[in-house]
N, CA and C of each residue as an Amber inpcrd file, in Angstrom:
protein
   375
-126.7740000 263.6380000 -42.9160000-127.6750000 263.7440000 -41.7920000
-128.0510000 265.4010000 -42.2830000-129.4360000 265.8620000 -41.9650000
-129.8050000 266.9900000 -42.2610000-129.0450000 268.2390000 -41.5260000
-128.7990000 269.2360000 -42.0130000-127.8600000 270.2370000 -41.5900000
-128.6460000 270.8680000 -40.1780000-130.0240000 270.7660000 -40.5140000
-130.7440000 271.6720000 -39.1090000-130.6720000 270.4130000 -37.8640000
-131.0440000 269.1870000 -38.1630000-130.6000000 268.1430000 -37.2130000
-129.5420000 268.0960000 -36.5260000-128.3930000 268.4190000 -37.4040000
-127.1790000 268.2720000 -36.7860000-126.7710000 269.3580000 -36.2280000
-127.1430000 270.5170000 -36.4690000-126.9320000 271.7010000 -35.6030000
-127.9740000 271.7330000 -33.9220000-129.0490000 271.1450000 -34.1800000
-129.9720000 270.7180000 -33.1250000-129.2090000 269.8890000 -31.9940000
-128.5510000 268.6190000 -32.7510000-128.1250000 267.6810000 -31.8540000
-126.4600000 268.3540000 -31.2800000-125.8640000 269.1550000 -32.1190000
-124.8180000 269.8260000 -31.4330000-125.1660000 270.7520000 -30.1990000
-126.2330000 271.5380000 -30.4700000-126.7870000 272.3960000 -29.4120000
-127.1910000 271.6110000 -28.3050000-127.6150000 270.6290000 -28.1720000
-128.0140000 269.7170000 -27.2930000-127.0230000 269.3920000 -26.2980000
-125.7890000 268.8380000 -27.4840000-124.7690000 268.4590000 -26.5030000
-123.9860000 269.5650000 -25.8150000-124.1610000 270.9760000 -26.5990000
-123.3660000 271.9550000 -25.7080000-124.2270000 272.4890000 -24.9820000
-125.5180000 272.1040000 -24.5790000-126.2230000 272.5250000 -23.5090000
-126.3600000 271.5840000 -22.2800000-126.3130000 270.2900000 -22.7040000
-126.4220000 269.3240000 -21.6570000-125.0440000 268.8700000 -21.1730000
-124.1380000 268.6870000 -22.1880000-122.8880000 268.2260000 -21.5730000
-122.4540000 269.0710000 -20.2720000-122.3690000 270.4460000 -20.2110000
-121.8050000 271.0690000 -19.1750000-122.7620000 271.0460000 -17.9150000
-124.0200000 270.7160000 -18.0100000-124.9830000 270.4340000 -16.7780000
-124.4450000 269.4300000 -16.3300000-124.5050000 268.1490000 -17.2500000
-123.9420000 266.9030000 -16.7170000-122.5510000 266.7390000 -15.7960000
-121.7490000 267.5960000 -16.3950000-120.2980000 267.6210000 -15.8700000
-120.5200000 268.5800000 -14.4690000-121.1460000 269.4140000 -14.4220000
-121.3500000 270.1330000 -13.2810000-121.9930000 269.5370000 -12.1620000
-123.0420000 268.6530000 -12.4750000-123.5190000 267.6420000 -11.2760000
-122.4550000 266.5370000 -11.2520000-121.7400000 266.0450000 -12.0900000
-120.5910000 265.1510000 -11.7620000-119.7430000 265.8180000 -10.7620000
-119.3870000 267.0240000 -11.0070000-118.1590000 267.6620000 -10.1040000
-119.0150000 267.7260000  -8.8440000-120.3000000 268.1000000  -8.7520000
-120.8440000 268.2830000  -6.9730000-120.9120000 267.0980000  -6.5990000
-121.1840000 265.9830000  -7.0890000-121.2070000 264.5730000  -6.8220000
-119.5770000 264.1110000  -6.2660000-118.8470000 264.4870000  -7.1350000
-117.3380000 264.2120000  -6.8060000-116.9060000 265.0080000  -5.4070000
-117.1480000 266.2030000  -5.4120000-116.8930000 267.2570000  -4.5210000
-117.3700000 266.7740000  -3.1320000-118.8290000 266.3360000  -3.0630000
-119.0870000 265.6960000  -1.7720000-118.4740000 264.3260000  -1.7540000
-118.0230000 263.6220000  -2.3440000-117.2210000 262.3730000  -2.2530000
-116.0210000 262.5840000  -1.5860000-115.4140000 263.9520000  -2.0470000
-114.1700000 264.4340000  -1.2700000-114.2640000 264.5790000  -0.0050000
-115.4340000 265.3770000   0.3940000-115.6490000 265.8510000   1.7850000
-116.0530000 264.7560000   2.5900000-116.7600000 263.9770000   2.2470000
-117.0170000 262.5610000   2.8630000-115.9210000 261.7730000   3.1680000
-115.0730000 261.6250000   2.3010000-113.8360000 260.6200000   2.4490000
-112.7210000 261.1640000   1.6270000-111.9440000 262.2360000   2.5380000
-110.7370000 262.5790000   1.6370000-109.8160000 261.8060000   1.0170000
-109.6880000 260.2430000   1.3550000-108.7700000 259.5280000   0.9240000
-109.4010000 258.5800000  -0.1030000-110.9040000 258.6380000  -0.0790000
-111.5260000 257.7200000  -1.2430000-111.3010000 258.4260000  -2.7180000
-111.4940000 259.7160000  -2.8500000-111.0480000 259.8660000  -4.3540000
-110.1460000 261.0810000  -4.2900000-109.9750000 261.5150000  -5.4050000
-108.8260000 262.6480000  -5.3930000-109.5820000 264.1440000  -5.5420000
-108.9830000 265.0480000  -5.3150000-109.5590000 266.2400000  -5.4860000
-109.6570000 266.8560000  -6.9360000-108.4650000 266.2910000  -7.6010000
-108.4570000 266.7350000  -8.9430000-109.6380000 266.2330000  -9.9160000
-110.5380000 265.4190000  -9.5370000-111.7340000 264.9530000 -10.1260000
-112.7300000 265.7730000 -10.3390000-112.9590000 266.6300000  -9.3320000
-114.0120000 267.9440000  -9.7490000-113.2350000 269.0620000 -10.7080000
-112.0730000 269.0560000 -10.2590000-111.3360000 270.1770000 -11.0570000
-111.1820000 269.7250000 -12.6300000-111.2380000 268.2930000 -12.7610000
-111.2830000 267.9240000 -14.1630000-112.5770000 268.1500000 -14.8030000
-113.7450000 268.0820000 -13.8240000-114.8960000 268.3120000 -14.4700000
-115.1590000 269.5660000 -14.8880000-114.5650000 270.4550000 -14.0020000
-114.8470000 271.8980000 -14.5450000-113.9550000 272.3050000 -15.7460000
-112.6970000 271.8880000 -16.0930000-111.7380000 272.0900000 -16.8670000
-112.8910000 271.3790000 -18.0000000-113.5200000 270.4110000 -17.9740000
-113.9200000 269.6660000 -19.1010000-115.3550000 270.6240000 -19.5930000
-116.1500000 271.2660000 -18.6560000-116.9090000 272.3720000 -18.8340000
-116.4980000 273.5580000 -19.8290000-115.1120000 273.9220000 -19.5410000
-114.6900000 274.8340000 -20.3480000-114.2780000 274.0620000 -21.6700000
-113.7400000 273.3730000 -21.6030000-113.8080000 272.6030000 -22.9420000
-114.7280000 272.6590000 -23.6460000-116.0630000 271.8690000 -23.2560000
-117.1720000 271.7340000 -23.9890000-117.7640000 273.3410000 -24.3680000
-117.7740000 274.1090000 -23.5700000-118.1390000 275.7970000 -23.8920000
-117.1380000 276.0730000 -25.0970000-116.0850000 275.9620000 -24.9530000
-115.1360000 276.3500000 -26.1280000-115.3860000 275.6520000 -27.6590000
-115.9880000 274.4380000 -27.5300000-116.2420000 273.7420000 -28.4710000
-117.7030000 274.4330000 -29.1710000-118.5520000 274.4320000 -28.0760000
-119.9100000 275.0280000 -28.3170000-119.7570000 276.5980000 -28.8810000
-119.0350000 277.4210000 -28.3310000-118.8210000 278.5640000 -28.9380000
-118.3040000 278.5910000 -30.4250000-117.2400000 277.7880000 -30.6490000
-116.4310000 277.6340000 -31.9170000-118.0460000 277.2670000 -33.0460000
-118.7920000 276.1790000 -32.3790000-119.6310000 275.6080000 -33.5290000
-120.8960000 276.6570000 -33.4300000-121.0450000 277.5270000 -32.4900000
-122.0220000 278.3870000 -32.5510000-121.7240000 279.6580000 -33.4160000
-120.5670000 279.9260000 -33.7550000-120.0870000 280.9410000 -34.3500000
-120.3060000 280.4740000 -35.9460000-120.4320000 279.2570000 -36.1230000
-120.5130000 279.0450000 -37.6130000-122.1770000 278.8420000 -38.2110000
-122.9160000 278.2840000 -36.8600000-124.3150000 278.1040000 -36.8750000
-124.9240000 278.6970000 -35.8310000-125.9960000 279.6810000 -36.0050000
-126.5080000 280.2020000 -34.8500000-127.5030000 279.2030000 -34.2980000
-128.1770000 278.3280000 -34.8700000-128.8890000 277.2620000 -34.3230000
-128.2070000 276.7310000 -33.0340000-127.4040000 276.3640000 -33.4700000
-126.2570000 275.7760000 -32.2150000-126.5600000 276.5200000 -30.8060000
-126.1220000 277.8040000 -31.0190000-126.2300000 278.7730000 -29.6700000
-127.6370000 278.8040000 -29.4970000-128.7850000 278.8560000 -30.1040000
-130.1570000 279.1140000 -29.2980000-130.5860000 277.8620000 -28.9640000
-130.1760000 276.5200000 -29.3020000-130.5470000 275.5550000 -28.5020000
-129.9640000 275.2570000 -27.3470000-128.3900000 275.4880000 -27.3160000
-127.7040000 275.4750000 -26.1080000-127.9760000 276.5580000 -25.2400000
-128.3540000 277.6160000 -25.6210000-128.8270000 278.5200000 -24.5580000
-130.0500000 278.0450000 -23.8220000-131.1120000 277.6890000 -24.8810000
-132.4340000 277.1610000 -24.4370000-132.5230000 276.1210000 -23.2280000
-131.3470000 275.0630000 -23.5000000-131.2860000 273.9290000 -22.6500000
-130.7530000 274.5150000 -21.2580000-129.6760000 275.5090000 -21.4410000
-129.0590000 275.6660000 -20.1980000-129.8810000 276.6750000 -19.4810000
-130.8390000 277.4750000 -20.1820000-131.4870000 278.4100000 -19.2320000
-132.6410000 277.4940000 -18.5580000-133.1070000 276.7110000 -19.2590000
-134.0940000 275.6240000 -18.6810000-133.8710000 275.0060000 -17.4500000
-132.5050000 274.5990000 -17.2660000-131.9620000 274.1500000 -16.3610000
-131.5170000 275.1200000 -15.2800000-131.1260000 275.9400000 -15.5480000
-130.5790000 276.9780000 -14.5090000-131.1640000 277.7920000 -14.0490000
-132.3620000 278.4180000 -14.6210000-133.2480000 279.6600000 -14.1560000
-134.2040000 278.7680000 -12.7530000-134.5430000 277.5950000 -12.8110000
-135.3700000 277.3330000 -11.3020000-134.4530000 277.3920000 -10.2750000
-133.0480000 277.2420000 -10.4370000-131.9910000 277.1950000  -9.3250000
-131.9160000 278.6900000  -8.6290000-132.4090000 279.6510000  -9.6440000
-131.9660000 281.3540000  -8.9560000-133.3160000 281.8410000  -8.4910000
-134.6470000 281.1440000  -9.2820000-135.7620000 281.9880000  -8.9400000
-136.5790000 281.4710000  -7.6380000-136.8790000 282.7440000  -6.9190000
-137.5870000 282.8210000  -5.6500000-138.6340000 281.7000000  -5.6610000
-139.4630000 281.7810000  -6.5900000-140.5920000 280.7600000  -6.9920000
-140.6970000 280.8380000  -8.0510000-140.3530000 279.4150000  -8.5710000
-140.1450000 279.0670000  -9.9690000-141.5140000 278.6640000 -10.6120000
-141.7980000 279.3110000 -12.0770000-143.0100000 279.2550000 -12.5040000
-143.2850000 277.7340000 -12.7790000-144.3150000 277.5310000 -13.0000000
-144.9530000 275.9420000 -13.2940000-144.4850000 275.3850000 -14.7290000
-144.1440000 276.5330000 -15.6480000-143.7710000 275.7400000 -17.0260000
-142.0140000 275.7820000 -16.8620000-141.2590000 275.9570000 -16.2450000
-139.9910000 275.6580000 -15.8820000-139.8680000 274.2370000 -15.1710000
-139.3290000 273.6860000 -15.6770000-138.9920000 271.9340000 -14.9940000
-137.8920000 272.1320000 -14.1870000-137.8050000 271.3040000 -13.0580000
-137.1390000 271.4590000 -11.8950000-136.1490000 270.5070000 -11.5980000
-135.2280000 270.8440000 -12.6570000-133.8470000 269.7880000 -12.7010000
-132.9190000 269.7870000 -11.9000000-132.5140000 268.6410000 -11.2750000
-131.2810000 268.7540000 -10.2120000-130.0300000 269.0890000 -10.6600000
-129.9630000 269.1480000 -11.8540000-128.4840000 269.2440000 -12.6380000
-127.5970000 270.7930000 -12.0740000-128.6950000 271.5280000 -11.8930000
-128.0370000 273.0180000 -11.2580000-128.3840000 273.3020000 -10.1290000
-127.7510000 272.9430000  -9.3020000-128.1710000 273.1950000  -7.4550000
-128.1310000 274.5880000  -7.1750000-128.5230000 274.6360000  -5.8500000
-128.5160000 276.0250000  -5.3620000-126.8290000 276.3920000  -5.0900000
-126.1200000 275.6690000  -5.2840000-124.5770000 276.0300000  -5.3040000
-124.3010000 277.1050000  -5.9650000-123.6670000 278.2490000  -5.5010000
-123.6750000 279.3810000  -6.3310000-122.0760000 279.1370000  -7.3830000
-121.3700000 278.0360000  -7.1590000-120.4760000 277.6370000  -8.4160000
-120.8850000 277.0980000  -9.3400000-122.0670000 276.1290000  -9.3140000
-122.7110000 275.5490000 -10.5210000-123.5090000 276.6920000 -11.1850000
-124.3040000 277.3410000 -10.3360000-125.1070000 278.6120000 -11.2590000
-124.0290000 279.3070000 -11.8510000-122.8830000 279.9600000 -11.0380000
-122.0700000 281.0080000 -12.0030000-121.6370000 280.2070000 -13.1180000
-121.3610000 278.9900000 -13.2110000-120.6670000 278.3080000 -14.2280000
-121.8630000 278.2140000 -15.2910000-122.5860000 277.8850000 -15.0260000
-124.1830000 277.4420000 -16.0830000-124.1370000 279.0500000 -16.6370000
-124.3650000 279.8310000 -15.8230000-124.4730000 281.5070000 -16.3680000
-123.3250000 282.0070000 -17.2120000-122.3250000 281.5610000 -16.7580000
-121.1440000 281.9900000 -17.7420000-121.1200000 281.4650000 -19.1480000
-121.5920000 280.0130000 -19.1510000-121.7040000 279.2800000 -20.3680000
-122.7300000 279.8840000 -21.2520000-123.8850000 280.2100000 -20.5520000
-125.0580000 280.9130000 -21.2570000-124.3510000 282.1840000 -21.9830000
-123.6050000 283.1540000 -21.0260000-123.1530000 284.1560000 -21.7820000
-122.1430000 284.0090000 -22.7990000-121.2590000 283.0630000 -22.8670000
-120.3330000 282.7350000 -23.6970000-121.2020000 282.6180000 -25.2830000
-122.4670000 281.6780000 -24.9090000-122.8960000 281.1440000 -26.1910000
-123.9850000 282.3720000 -26.7750000-124.0350000 283.2730000 -25.8320000
-124.9760000 284.5510000 -26.3670000-123.9180000 285.1510000 -27.0220000
-122.6160000 285.5860000 -26.6690000-121.8640000 286.2300000 -27.3110000
-121.4790000 285.6750000 -28.5770000-121.3090000 284.2290000 -28.8010000
-121.1220000 283.5880000 -30.2780000-122.4430000 284.1090000 -31.0120000
-123.6250000 283.7880000 -30.2990000-124.8240000 284.1020000 -31.0870000
-124.8210000 285.4540000 -31.4140000-124.3960000 286.4980000 -30.9500000
-124.5130000 287.8780000 -31.1580000-123.4050000 288.2580000 -32.1850000
-122.0330000 287.5600000 -32.3210000-121.2060000 287.8370000 -33.0090000
-121.2440000 287.3710000 -34.4190000-121.7770000 286.2770000 -34.3750000
-122.1290000 285.3250000 -35.6550000-120.8720000 284.8690000 -36.5090000
-120.8390000 284.6690000 -37.6280000-119.7020000 283.9200000 -38.2650000
-118.5710000 285.0760000 -38.6030000-118.8960000 286.4260000 -38.1450000
-117.8390000 287.3440000 -38.1670000-116.3940000 286.6040000 -37.7170000
-115.2910000 287.2690000 -38.6270000-114.0300000 286.8630000 -37.8900000
-113.6000000 287.6240000 -37.0560000
């Protein structure tokens, strides 16, 4: 596989997977509130731990290849910015993955910060 294509695919994974896990955590948390005996409270926590693990993978991949960080940051910002904008610009897609929940917004922007750090540091040890 071409090195650039691999970098873009890894960046897409590093950007989309945390968003999908945040959405799953929201759904599971709603299920816990609706029927506490129906599902365990540990499943949303496992989703947040998964977001952290994927962010760690993304940071390590981005330290070796800056294109990974650029693609992941772009994906995360395209999904997270409409959730905090008072009036969303027409060119931003309105994805329901990052909701108005402060926890989802905070985690999404924390992952953006981690990838930005990896982008700024580059391959230095």
